[in-house]
N, C-alpha and C positions, 0 to 999 in steps of 0.2 A: 767081337770085341776086342780092342787093342788097348795097350798100355805102354805106349812107347817113351823114350826120352830123347829130346833133342836138345843138345847143349848149344849155347852161343856165348862168345865172349870177345872183347875187343882183340884186334891184332897185337901179339907181342905182350898180353898181359891177361892172365886168368882172373875171371872175377869170383868171389866167393859164391858157393851155391845159395841161390835164392829161389828154389822151387816156386813157381807161380802156375798155377792150373790154368791153361787156355780153353781146353774145350773137354768138359766131362758130361756130356749129354750122353744119357742111357745108351744111346743108339751108336755112340762114336768112341766111347771110352775116355782116356786121359792123355793128353800131350803137355809135357812140362817144358819150360824154358828155366834156366838157370842164371840168366843175365837179367839185371834190373833194366838195362838200357832198352832191351827190345819188347821185353813184355809189357803188355798194355791193355787194361780192361776197360773199355768205354763206359762212362757213366750211364748213359741212356739205356744200353744193350749189352748184356754179358756176353762174354765169348762163347758160353755154352749156348746162349740163345741164338746167337749169330750162327753158330755151327749148325743149328736145326733148321735154318731158314729155308736152304735148298730142298731138305728132305720133307720138311712138314709143308711149306707153302706151295711147293710145286704140285703136291698131292692135292692141296685145296683148289689150286688153280684148274684142276683137270676134273674138279667136281662137276656134278648136274648142273649147278647154277653156273658155271663158268666154261662150259663147252665152247661158248663162242668167243672167249678171250682171244684178243689178236696178240701178236708178238710185241706190241707197243705197250699194252698194259702189262705184259710179263716184265718187260725191260724198265719198266717205271717203276715197279715194284721192287726189282732187283736194285736198281739204282738207289732207291729210298733207304732200303737196308744197308747199303755200302756206304752211303754219306753219313748215316747215323753211326756206324761202326768204326769209320776210318777217318780221323779230322786231321790226320799228319800229312797225307800224300795225296790220294784222289779226291777225298771229302775236305781239303784244306779250305781255310777262311779265304774267301774271294771278295769280301766287302766289308769295311769297317770305317767308323769315325771315331777320332780323338777329339773329343768336345774341348778339352784343355789346351791341347795343341793346336786347335782349329786346322785339322788335317783329315783329308779323306783318302782311304786307300781302297783301290779296286783292281782285280785282276781277271779278265777275260780270256786268258791265254790257253790254249788248249794243251792237253796232256799228250805226249805221243801215243798213237792208239795202240802200238805193240806192247805199252805197258798197262792197257786196258783188257785186252783180248788178245788172241793169238794173230800172228801175222796173216792177213788176208780173209780174217773172217768179215763177213758182209756186213754184220752189225756192229762191227767196232767204232765207226764213226758216229753213229746214232748213240751209243752207250757213253762214248766220250762226252758228246754234248749234252746228253741228258743228265749226266754227273754234273757238268758245269751250271746247267739250269738250276738243279736240285740244289747244289751247294749255295748260289747265289740266292735263291728263295729262301733258304734257311737263315742266310746272313741279312738280308733286306728285312725280313721278319722279326730279327732280333734287334736291328739297328734302327730303322724308319718303318715300323708297321702301318703307320697312317698315311704315308704317301702312296700314291696310286700308280706312279709313272712305271715302276717296275714291274707292277702286277700285270697290265696290258703286254708290256714288252716280253716278259717271259711266256705268257701264254701264246703269244704270236710265235714265238720260237718253239715251243712245244708242238704247236700246230705243224710248223714247217717239217720238224723231226717226225712228227707222226705219218706225214705223206711220205717221206722218204722211207720209213720202215714199211709201209704199205706197198710201196714199189718193190722193196726187196722181197716181200712175201710174195709178190704175183708174178716178179722176174726171176728169182733166185732159182726156182727148179727147172728153169727154162736156159739157164746159164746166161741171163742177160742183165743180172742184177748191176754190174759193174757201169753199165752204159749209162745209167741216171745218177750214179752216186756223186760224180764231180759236179752236176747242176745242183743237185741237194747241198753238197757241201758248201757251194757258193752262195746258196740263198741263206743258209744258216749263218755264214760268215758275216753277210751284209746284215743280217738281224742283230748280230752281236755288235756291229759297228754302230748301228743305230741306237742300241742301248749304251753304249760308250758314249756317245753324244749326249744323250739325256743325263747320265751321270755327270758329265762334264758340265752341263747347264746348271745341273741341282747345286754341284759345288760352287760355282759362280753365284747364286742366288743366295746361298748360306755362308758366303764369306770363307769357304774351305779352301786349301790349299791341298792340291792332289799330289798324293805320294805314289811314285812309280813301282811296281811290284819288280822284285830282284828279277834280273835277267840271268839266265845260264848260257854259257858258250857252247856246251854240248847239248846237241838236240834230243838226246836220248840220256836223262840223268840217272844216275845210279851210284852204288857205292862198290868198291872193290871187296870181295868176300872171299875168304878162303873156305874150301869144302874139305871136310874130313869125313871119312867113312872107318868107323873102327867097331870090328876088324873090317878090311876092305873084301866083304863077302856078300856085299848087297847091291842091287841095282836100284839106284834111286832117281825117281823121276819128280819133276815139279812142274806147275804152271801156276800163272797168276790165279788167286784166290777167285777174283771175280769171273774168270773164265771157268773156273770149276763149279761155281755156283750156276753159271749159265748152263753148263751141262746139264745140272740137276733140274733147273727149271724147264729146259726144253726136253728133258728125258732123254738126252744124248747117252748112248751107250759108253761105257768106261772106255773100251777100246777106240772109239772115234774122237775122244777128248783129247786136246792138244797138249800131250805131254812132253815135256823136256828132259832127257837124261842129262844127269850132272856127271859129266865125263872128265871135266879139267879141274884142277886143283884150286883154280880160282874163276870167278865170275863176277859181272857186273849185274847187282841186284837192287831193287827198291820196292818197298810196299810190303804187302801181304802175299804169300804164297801158300799154296796146298802141296804137301808132298806125298808120296807113295813109295815107301821102303821095301824092297822085296828080299828078305833075309832066307836063308836055308831054314827048313821045318826045325832043324835042332839048335837053331838060334833064336826061334819065336815066329817064323814065318813072316807074313806081310803085315804091315802097319801104315797108317795115314795119319795125317794131322796137318796143322796150319803153323806158320811162324811168319814173323815179321823183320823186314831190314830196315833199319833207320839210320844206321851208320856203318862205317868200315868195321869188319870183324870176322870172327871165325863160326862157322856152324858145323858142329859135329853129330852125326847121326851114329847112333848106337842101337843094339839090338833091342827089342821090347822087352821088359820085364813081365814074365808070365808068373 
């Protein structure tokens, strides 16, 4: 059990304390934010429920009825949980229609894979592509549920990604997974281009003007965040929350998970992260938890309250 406090505030201005519980699952304890700007509890899935996803569902995937579950099944479940819980970044809106303004918005652009999983993870491309597919499926269902063009398109992309994942499963133990990844990525990119063409056709048929998604000059979007450790007696490590969940799903040992030490006073960050703060025993010992970065600010780590 741990009960730690993670404080976050905009740079240069301290916000009033607004303690919001993020994860109070019985197996995890509690982690609190004090900033209104960063704390968010998804309407569909509470933070406590999402915190238990990796621990509970990974066990279920290993049950007697799931012994033959492939990596694709596991990644798909992980993606659905992520999109459900994160509507700001990885699970952002990718398709919408403004009937009053007669406009259609769609965004098929990928997110940099190093913001999804650790650099070099063989499943990073597939997971990023699956997140795009699931976000689009959610938006299409909410906006044009009776249209069929997107159903076949997304199923086709799913099948291509599935073949890529099976190739990784077959070749990764032999160190040859990278050889087929470029070909797989090219096929997925082509399939998304075909989906784009059908969306453009749909817009023309319904008299909708297409609104382009906002472009960013920086290929690796992020916010400048100041890091504080008070007192400076802890080793603090982080990873993308999705990477942490993948470790749980795939039963990866904690030592082999892609931790990154927070050594600098500033860092570029965005989205949800899982952290591990290793304090001396007299300051409470080790604690873990999650936090979200949605704007520039300051993240302060303090010893857990025992």
